[in-house]
Chimera marker file (.cmm) of the C-alpha trace (Angstrom):
<marker_set name="trace">
<marker id="1" x="-3.633" y="-12.912" z="1.387" r="1" g="1" b="0" radius="0.5"/>
<marker id="2" x="-5.941" y="-15.152" z="3.384" r="1" g="1" b="0" radius="0.5"/>
<marker id="3" x="-8.780" y="-13.791" z="5.484" r="1" g="1" b="0" radius="0.5"/>
<marker id="4" x="-6.974" y="-14.716" z="8.709" r="1" g="1" b="0" radius="0.5"/>
<marker id="5" x="-3.757" y="-13.174" z="7.520" r="1" g="1" b="0" radius="0.5"/>
<marker id="6" x="-5.564" y="-9.967" z="6.586" r="1" g="1" b="0" radius="0.5"/>
<marker id="7" x="-7.253" y="-9.861" z="9.998" r="1" g="1" b="0" radius="0.5"/>
<marker id="8" x="-3.843" y="-10.126" z="11.666" r="1" g="1" b="0" radius="0.5"/>
<marker id="9" x="-2.106" y="-7.594" z="9.452" r="1" g="1" b="0" radius="0.5"/>
<marker id="10" x="-4.738" y="-4.822" z="9.626" r="1" g="1" b="0" radius="0.5"/>
<marker id="11" x="-4.211" y="-3.850" z="13.310" r="1" g="1" b="0" radius="0.5"/>
<marker id="12" x="-0.461" y="-4.222" z="12.866" r="1" g="1" b="0" radius="0.5"/>
<marker id="13" x="-0.590" y="-1.909" z="9.865" r="1" g="1" b="0" radius="0.5"/>
<marker id="14" x="-2.562" y="0.725" z="11.794" r="1" g="1" b="0" radius="0.5"/>
<marker id="15" x="-0.106" y="0.628" z="14.693" r="1" g="1" b="0" radius="0.5"/>
<marker id="16" x="2.841" y="0.875" z="12.308" r="1" g="1" b="0" radius="0.5"/>
<marker id="17" x="1.246" y="3.847" z="10.525" r="1" g="1" b="0" radius="0.5"/>
<marker id="18" x="0.668" y="5.699" z="13.802" r="1" g="1" b="0" radius="0.5"/>
<marker id="19" x="4.247" y="5.046" z="14.887" r="1" g="1" b="0" radius="0.5"/>
<marker id="20" x="5.472" y="6.213" z="11.475" r="1" g="1" b="0" radius="0.5"/>
<marker id="21" x="3.503" y="9.453" z="11.770" r="1" g="1" b="0" radius="0.5"/>
<marker id="22" x="4.962" y="10.162" z="15.200" r="1" g="1" b="0" radius="0.5"/>
<marker id="23" x="8.454" y="9.363" z="13.957" r="1" g="1" b="0" radius="0.5"/>
<marker id="24" x="7.993" y="11.584" z="10.892" r="1" g="1" b="0" radius="0.5"/>
<marker id="25" x="6.890" y="14.488" z="13.090" r="1" g="1" b="0" radius="0.5"/>
<marker id="26" x="9.964" y="14.122" z="15.258" r="1" g="1" b="0" radius="0.5"/>
<marker id="27" x="12.307" y="13.828" z="12.270" r="1" g="1" b="0" radius="0.5"/>
<marker id="28" x="10.762" y="16.939" z="10.711" r="1" g="1" b="0" radius="0.5"/>
<marker id="29" x="11.145" y="18.878" z="13.977" r="1" g="1" b="0" radius="0.5"/>
<marker id="30" x="14.817" y="17.946" z="14.198" r="1" g="1" b="0" radius="0.5"/>
<marker id="31" x="15.481" y="18.919" z="10.579" r="1" g="1" b="0" radius="0.5"/>
<marker id="32" x="13.599" y="22.217" z="10.950" r="1" g="1" b="0" radius="0.5"/>
<marker id="33" x="15.569" y="23.125" z="14.081" r="1" g="1" b="0" radius="0.5"/>
<marker id="34" x="18.796" y="22.675" z="12.120" r="1" g="1" b="0" radius="0.5"/>
<marker id="35" x="17.614" y="24.514" z="8.998" r="1" g="1" b="0" radius="0.5"/>
<marker id="36" x="15.467" y="27.259" z="10.458" r="1" g="1" b="0" radius="0.5"/>
<marker id="37" x="15.470" y="29.421" z="13.527" r="1" g="1" b="0" radius="0.5"/>
<marker id="38" x="15.925" y="26.968" z="16.417" r="1" g="1" b="0" radius="0.5"/>
<marker id="39" x="13.860" y="29.180" z="18.758" r="1" g="1" b="0" radius="0.5"/>
<marker id="40" x="10.791" y="29.300" z="16.516" r="1" g="1" b="0" radius="0.5"/>
<marker id="41" x="8.528" y="26.449" z="15.429" r="1" g="1" b="0" radius="0.5"/>
<marker id="42" x="7.863" y="25.852" z="11.727" r="1" g="1" b="0" radius="0.5"/>
<marker id="43" x="5.649" y="28.571" z="10.266" r="1" g="1" b="0" radius="0.5"/>
<marker id="44" x="1.915" y="28.102" z="9.992" r="1" g="1" b="0" radius="0.5"/>
<marker id="45" x="0.896" y="28.832" z="6.376" r="1" g="1" b="0" radius="0.5"/>
<marker id="46" x="-1.772" y="31.263" z="7.683" r="1" g="1" b="0" radius="0.5"/>
<marker id="47" x="0.729" y="33.231" z="9.795" r="1" g="1" b="0" radius="0.5"/>
<marker id="48" x="1.327" y="36.355" z="7.712" r="1" g="1" b="0" radius="0.5"/>
<marker id="49" x="4.145" y="37.489" z="10.008" r="1" g="1" b="0" radius="0.5"/>
<marker id="50" x="6.392" y="34.773" z="8.557" r="1" g="1" b="0" radius="0.5"/>
<marker id="51" x="7.615" y="34.821" z="4.975" r="1" g="1" b="0" radius="0.5"/>
<marker id="52" x="5.830" y="32.928" z="2.220" r="1" g="1" b="0" radius="0.5"/>
<marker id="53" x="9.131" y="31.299" z="1.321" r="1" g="1" b="0" radius="0.5"/>
<marker id="54" x="9.554" y="29.912" z="4.841" r="1" g="1" b="0" radius="0.5"/>
<marker id="55" x="5.962" y="28.664" z="4.990" r="1" g="1" b="0" radius="0.5"/>
<marker id="56" x="6.225" y="26.888" z="1.635" r="1" g="1" b="0" radius="0.5"/>
<marker id="57" x="9.654" y="25.469" z="2.408" r="1" g="1" b="0" radius="0.5"/>
<marker id="58" x="8.400" y="24.086" z="5.730" r="1" g="1" b="0" radius="0.5"/>
<marker id="59" x="5.307" y="22.547" z="4.103" r="1" g="1" b="0" radius="0.5"/>
<marker id="60" x="7.337" y="20.957" z="1.310" r="1" g="1" b="0" radius="0.5"/>
<marker id="61" x="9.934" y="19.610" z="3.701" r="1" g="1" b="0" radius="0.5"/>
<marker id="62" x="7.251" y="18.259" z="6.016" r="1" g="1" b="0" radius="0.5"/>
<marker id="63" x="5.557" y="16.458" z="3.110" r="1" g="1" b="0" radius="0.5"/>
<marker id="64" x="8.849" y="15.014" z="1.908" r="1" g="1" b="0" radius="0.5"/>
<marker id="65" x="9.848" y="13.778" z="5.357" r="1" g="1" b="0" radius="0.5"/>
<marker id="66" x="6.392" y="12.356" z="6.059" r="1" g="1" b="0" radius="0.5"/>
<marker id="67" x="6.296" y="10.492" z="2.739" r="1" g="1" b="0" radius="0.5"/>
<marker id="68" x="9.777" y="9.040" z="3.129" r="1" g="1" b="0" radius="0.5"/>
<marker id="69" x="9.342" y="7.985" z="6.749" r="1" g="1" b="0" radius="0.5"/>
<marker id="70" x="5.908" y="6.510" z="6.094" r="1" g="1" b="0" radius="0.5"/>
<marker id="71" x="7.170" y="4.489" z="3.141" r="1" g="1" b="0" radius="0.5"/>
<marker id="72" x="10.183" y="3.249" z="5.123" r="1" g="1" b="0" radius="0.5"/>
<marker id="73" x="8.077" y="2.266" z="8.135" r="1" g="1" b="0" radius="0.5"/>
<marker id="74" x="5.393" y="0.585" z="5.992" r="1" g="1" b="0" radius="0.5"/>
<marker id="75" x="8.074" y="-1.289" z="4.071" r="1" g="1" b="0" radius="0.5"/>
<marker id="76" x="9.772" y="-2.454" z="7.275" r="1" g="1" b="0" radius="0.5"/>
<marker id="77" x="6.416" y="-3.581" z="8.687" r="1" g="1" b="0" radius="0.5"/>
<marker id="78" x="5.592" y="-5.523" z="5.533" r="1" g="1" b="0" radius="0.5"/>
<marker id="79" x="9.010" y="-7.182" z="5.531" r="1" g="1" b="0" radius="0.5"/>
<marker id="80" x="8.672" y="-8.091" z="9.200" r="1" g="1" b="0" radius="0.5"/>
<marker id="81" x="5.203" y="-9.520" z="8.635" r="1" g="1" b="0" radius="0.5"/>
<marker id="82" x="6.495" y="-11.532" z="5.678" r="1" g="1" b="0" radius="0.5"/>
<marker id="83" x="9.416" y="-12.851" z="7.728" r="1" g="1" b="0" radius="0.5"/>
<marker id="84" x="7.077" y="-14.108" z="10.440" r="1" g="1" b="0" radius="0.5"/>
<marker id="85" x="4.166" y="-15.446" z="8.353" r="1" g="1" b="0" radius="0.5"/>
<marker id="86" x="5.838" y="-16.131" z="4.985" r="1" g="1" b="0" radius="0.5"/>
<marker id="87" x="2.876" y="-14.378" z="3.325" r="1" g="1" b="0" radius="0.5"/>
<marker id="88" x="2.817" y="-11.100" z="1.445" r="1" g="1" b="0" radius="0.5"/>
<marker id="89" x="0.763" y="-8.445" z="3.216" r="1" g="1" b="0" radius="0.5"/>
<marker id="90" x="-0.625" y="-7.219" z="-0.099" r="1" g="1" b="0" radius="0.5"/>
<link id1="1" id2="2" r="1" g="1" b="0" radius="0.2"/>
<link id1="2" id2="3" r="1" g="1" b="0" radius="0.2"/>
<link id1="3" id2="4" r="1" g="1" b="0" radius="0.2"/>
<link id1="4" id2="5" r="1" g="1" b="0" radius="0.2"/>
<link id1="5" id2="6" r="1" g="1" b="0" radius="0.2"/>
<link id1="6" id2="7" r="1" g="1" b="0" radius="0.2"/>
<link id1="7" id2="8" r="1" g="1" b="0" radius="0.2"/>
<link id1="8" id2="9" r="1" g="1" b="0" radius="0.2"/>
<link id1="9" id2="10" r="1" g="1" b="0" radius="0.2"/>
<link id1="10" id2="11" r="1" g="1" b="0" radius="0.2"/>
<link id1="11" id2="12" r="1" g="1" b="0" radius="0.2"/>
<link id1="12" id2="13" r="1" g="1" b="0" radius="0.2"/>
<link id1="13" id2="14" r="1" g="1" b="0" radius="0.2"/>
<link id1="14" id2="15" r="1" g="1" b="0" radius="0.2"/>
<link id1="15" id2="16" r="1" g="1" b="0" radius="0.2"/>
<link id1="16" id2="17" r="1" g="1" b="0" radius="0.2"/>
<link id1="17" id2="18" r="1" g="1" b="0" radius="0.2"/>
<link id1="18" id2="19" r="1" g="1" b="0" radius="0.2"/>
<link id1="19" id2="20" r="1" g="1" b="0" radius="0.2"/>
<link id1="20" id2="21" r="1" g="1" b="0" radius="0.2"/>
<link id1="21" id2="22" r="1" g="1" b="0" radius="0.2"/>
<link id1="22" id2="23" r="1" g="1" b="0" radius="0.2"/>
<link id1="23" id2="24" r="1" g="1" b="0" radius="0.2"/>
<link id1="24" id2="25" r="1" g="1" b="0" radius="0.2"/>
<link id1="25" id2="26" r="1" g="1" b="0" radius="0.2"/>
<link id1="26" id2="27" r="1" g="1" b="0" radius="0.2"/>
<link id1="27" id2="28" r="1" g="1" b="0" radius="0.2"/>
<link id1="28" id2="29" r="1" g="1" b="0" radius="0.2"/>
<link id1="29" id2="30" r="1" g="1" b="0" radius="0.2"/>
<link id1="30" id2="31" r="1" g="1" b="0" radius="0.2"/>
<link id1="31" id2="32" r="1" g="1" b="0" radius="0.2"/>
<link id1="32" id2="33" r="1" g="1" b="0" radius="0.2"/>
<link id1="33" id2="34" r="1" g="1" b="0" radius="0.2"/>
<link id1="34" id2="35" r="1" g="1" b="0" radius="0.2"/>
<link id1="35" id2="36" r="1" g="1" b="0" radius="0.2"/>
<link id1="36" id2="37" r="1" g="1" b="0" radius="0.2"/>
<link id1="37" id2="38" r="1" g="1" b="0" radius="0.2"/>
<link id1="38" id2="39" r="1" g="1" b="0" radius="0.2"/>
<link id1="39" id2="40" r="1" g="1" b="0" radius="0.2"/>
<link id1="40" id2="41" r="1" g="1" b="0" radius="0.2"/>
<link id1="41" id2="42" r="1" g="1" b="0" radius="0.2"/>
<link id1="42" id2="43" r="1" g="1" b="0" radius="0.2"/>
<link id1="43" id2="44" r="1" g="1" b="0" radius="0.2"/>
<link id1="44" id2="45" r="1" g="1" b="0" radius="0.2"/>
<link id1="45" id2="46" r="1" g="1" b="0" radius="0.2"/>
<link id1="46" id2="47" r="1" g="1" b="0" radius="0.2"/>
<link id1="47" id2="48" r="1" g="1" b="0" radius="0.2"/>
<link id1="48" id2="49" r="1" g="1" b="0" radius="0.2"/>
<link id1="49" id2="50" r="1" g="1" b="0" radius="0.2"/>
<link id1="50" id2="51" r="1" g="1" b="0" radius="0.2"/>
<link id1="51" id2="52" r="1" g="1" b="0" radius="0.2"/>
<link id1="52" id2="53" r="1" g="1" b="0" radius="0.2"/>
<link id1="53" id2="54" r="1" g="1" b="0" radius="0.2"/>
<link id1="54" id2="55" r="1" g="1" b="0" radius="0.2"/>
<link id1="55" id2="56" r="1" g="1" b="0" radius="0.2"/>
<link id1="56" id2="57" r="1" g="1" b="0" radius="0.2"/>
<link id1="57" id2="58" r="1" g="1" b="0" radius="0.2"/>
<link id1="58" id2="59" r="1" g="1" b="0" radius="0.2"/>
<link id1="59" id2="60" r="1" g="1" b="0" radius="0.2"/>
<link id1="60" id2="61" r="1" g="1" b="0" radius="0.2"/>
<link id1="61" id2="62" r="1" g="1" b="0" radius="0.2"/>
<link id1="62" id2="63" r="1" g="1" b="0" radius="0.2"/>
<link id1="63" id2="64" r="1" g="1" b="0" radius="0.2"/>
<link id1="64" id2="65" r="1" g="1" b="0" radius="0.2"/>
<link id1="65" id2="66" r="1" g="1" b="0" radius="0.2"/>
<link id1="66" id2="67" r="1" g="1" b="0" radius="0.2"/>
<link id1="67" id2="68" r="1" g="1" b="0" radius="0.2"/>
<link id1="68" id2="69" r="1" g="1" b="0" radius="0.2"/>
<link id1="69" id2="70" r="1" g="1" b="0" radius="0.2"/>
<link id1="70" id2="71" r="1" g="1" b="0" radius="0.2"/>
<link id1="71" id2="72" r="1" g="1" b="0" radius="0.2"/>
<link id1="72" id2="73" r="1" g="1" b="0" radius="0.2"/>
<link id1="73" id2="74" r="1" g="1" b="0" radius="0.2"/>
<link id1="74" id2="75" r="1" g="1" b="0" radius="0.2"/>
<link id1="75" id2="76" r="1" g="1" b="0" radius="0.2"/>
<link id1="76" id2="77" r="1" g="1" b="0" radius="0.2"/>
<link id1="77" id2="78" r="1" g="1" b="0" radius="0.2"/>
<link id1="78" id2="79" r="1" g="1" b="0" radius="0.2"/>
<link id1="79" id2="80" r="1" g="1" b="0" radius="0.2"/>
<link id1="80" id2="81" r="1" g="1" b="0" radius="0.2"/>
<link id1="81" id2="82" r="1" g="1" b="0" radius="0.2"/>
<link id1="82" id2="83" r="1" g="1" b="0" radius="0.2"/>
<link id1="83" id2="84" r="1" g="1" b="0" radius="0.2"/>
<link id1="84" id2="85" r="1" g="1" b="0" radius="0.2"/>
<link id1="85" id2="86" r="1" g="1" b="0" radius="0.2"/>
<link id1="86" id2="87" r="1" g="1" b="0" radius="0.2"/>
<link id1="87" id2="88" r="1" g="1" b="0" radius="0.2"/>
<link id1="88" id2="89" r="1" g="1" b="0" radius="0.2"/>
<link id1="89" id2="90" r="1" g="1" b="0" radius="0.2"/>
</marker_set>
């Protein structure tokens, strides 16, 4: 990757990562509403009024969703960058 190419891809990568994080949060919220109690937000791990099972399930699901969405968004951004510049972003 050339210096110019890297300078162009870095801000694009940051913007894509931020968008991916926002998307992952929304996807997780939608999944949690369908799986859990729709009236209550996901449990905070420090909230002792909610079950340990629910707190751990929510944390695991959130990590899974975040990882998958981030990888998909990063991959799409890299493919788009490659399509435009014909250079690998790595």
